[in-house]
C-alpha positions, 0 to 999 in steps of 0.5 A: 719063864721061871723056873726054866726049863726042864727044872720043876720039883719032883714030886711024890704018889699021894702028896699034895704037888704044887710049881707055881710057874710064871714069866719071868718078865711080863712087858707085853702089858698083857692081864691075862695068857693062855698057857697049854700042853702042846706035846706030852702030858702032866703026871696023871691027878695034876692039873694047871690052873692059870691066872694072869701071867703065871701057872700052876701045876697042882694035883696029887700025883697018882701014877710014878715015871717020869713025865715029860711035857712042853708048857706054851704061853699065848697071849692072844695069837701069838706064842710068847714063851716056850719051855 
């Protein structure tokens, strides 16, 4: 994935945030992947928007804090990448 694990840009309360995450190699010949947050949670005010082989974490953060979460990428029944 790009950016790699642990390297999202920090956000600020009340300011719009957007971070695109893409699969670094789309060798799977699959047009649509499913991105999920199976562990932890996104900061309040943020959400995931999927588009093909990428996703965007965006919104406006509403609470101060350090947030830890996992993001998995699924293609059908198999996990193809995890950060």
